[in-house]
C-alpha positions as CSV (number, residue, x, y, z in Angstrom):
1,M,128.0,39.9,155.2
2,N,124.4,39.1,154.0
3,N,122.8,36.9,156.7
4,N,119.8,36.2,154.4
5,R,121.7,33.7,152.3
6,I,120.3,30.2,152.0
7,E,122.6,27.4,152.9
8,L,122.6,24.4,150.6
9,N,124.6,22.1,152.9
10,S,128.0,22.0,154.7
11,C,131.4,21.7,153.2
12,Y,133.0,18.3,153.9
13,V,136.5,20.0,154.4
14,C,135.8,23.0,156.6
15,E,132.2,22.1,157.7
16,K,131.1,25.7,157.0
17,P,128.0,26.5,155.0
18,V,127.9,26.1,151.2
19,F,125.7,28.7,149.5
20,P,124.3,28.6,145.9
21,E,126.7,31.3,144.7
22,D,129.8,29.4,145.9
23,K,131.8,27.5,143.4
24,T,131.9,23.9,144.5
25,A,133.2,20.4,143.8
26,K,131.4,17.1,144.5
27,K,132.7,13.9,145.9
28,R,131.0,10.6,146.8
29,I,131.8,9.7,150.4
30,N,130.4,6.5,151.8
31,G,127.8,6.4,149.0
32,V,126.6,9.9,149.7
33,D,127.2,12.9,147.4
34,S,129.2,15.5,149.4
35,T,130.1,19.0,148.6
36,R,133.2,21.2,149.3
37,H,134.1,24.7,148.4
38,L,136.1,24.6,145.2
39,W,139.0,26.7,146.7
40,H,139.9,24.0,149.2
41,R,141.8,22.0,146.5
42,I,143.7,23.3,143.5
43,P,144.0,20.7,140.7
44,N,147.1,18.6,140.7
45,S,148.4,20.1,143.9
46,G,147.6,17.1,146.1
47,I,146.9,19.6,148.9
48,Y,143.7,20.6,150.7
49,F,143.8,24.2,151.8
50,H,142.0,25.3,154.9
51,H,142.6,29.0,154.6
52,L,141.6,31.3,151.7
53,E,144.9,33.1,151.8
54,E,146.9,29.9,151.4
55,A,144.7,28.8,148.4
56,K,145.0,32.3,146.9
57,E,148.8,32.3,147.2
58,F,149.0,28.9,145.6
59,C,146.7,29.8,142.7
60,L,148.7,32.9,142.0
61,K,151.9,30.8,141.8
62,V,150.3,28.3,139.4
63,I,149.0,31.1,137.2
64,T,152.4,32.8,137.1
65,R,154.3,29.6,136.5
66,Y,152.1,28.4,133.6
67,K,151.1,31.8,132.1
68,D,152.4,30.7,128.7
69,D,149.8,27.9,128.6
70,S,146.7,29.8,129.4
71,N,144.5,26.9,128.1
72,D,145.9,24.4,130.6
73,Y,143.2,22.9,132.8
74,V,145.1,23.6,136.0
75,V,145.6,27.3,135.1
76,L,141.9,27.6,134.0
77,E,140.7,26.0,137.3
78,S,143.2,28.2,139.3
79,R,141.8,31.3,137.7
80,E,138.2,30.2,138.5
81,I,139.2,29.5,142.1
82,L,141.0,32.8,142.4
83,E,137.9,34.6,141.1
84,D,135.8,32.9,143.8
85,I,138.3,33.7,146.5
86,K,138.1,37.4,145.5
87,R,134.3,37.3,145.7
88,L,134.5,35.7,149.1
89,E,137.0,38.3,150.3
90,K,134.6,41.1,149.2
91,I,131.7,39.7,151.2
92,G,134.0,39.0,154.2
93,A,133.6,35.2,154.2
C-alpha cells in the first residue's frame, strides 16, 4: 500500500481515511458536509456495509439480477462501486 497518499478526511461510516482517488458520497450531518466511501451503501438496499466483501457480494447479486436493464441507476451505481472495490482490493485497502 502507498503510504504517501494524502487523506482528505475520515469516512463517517468506518472512520477510516478517505483519499482523493476513492469514490465517495456526501451527506449533511448536523449542518456539516460529511463523506463516506461509496461502497458502504448500495442504492436502494437500505443497508450500510462495513466490509468490502459484503458490499462486493451484494453488488454482484444486483448486477446479475438486473442484467437485462443495464441502464438502471442501481445497476450503474453497483457497477461503479464494484469497480472501486476491485481497485481497493488491488492496493490492499
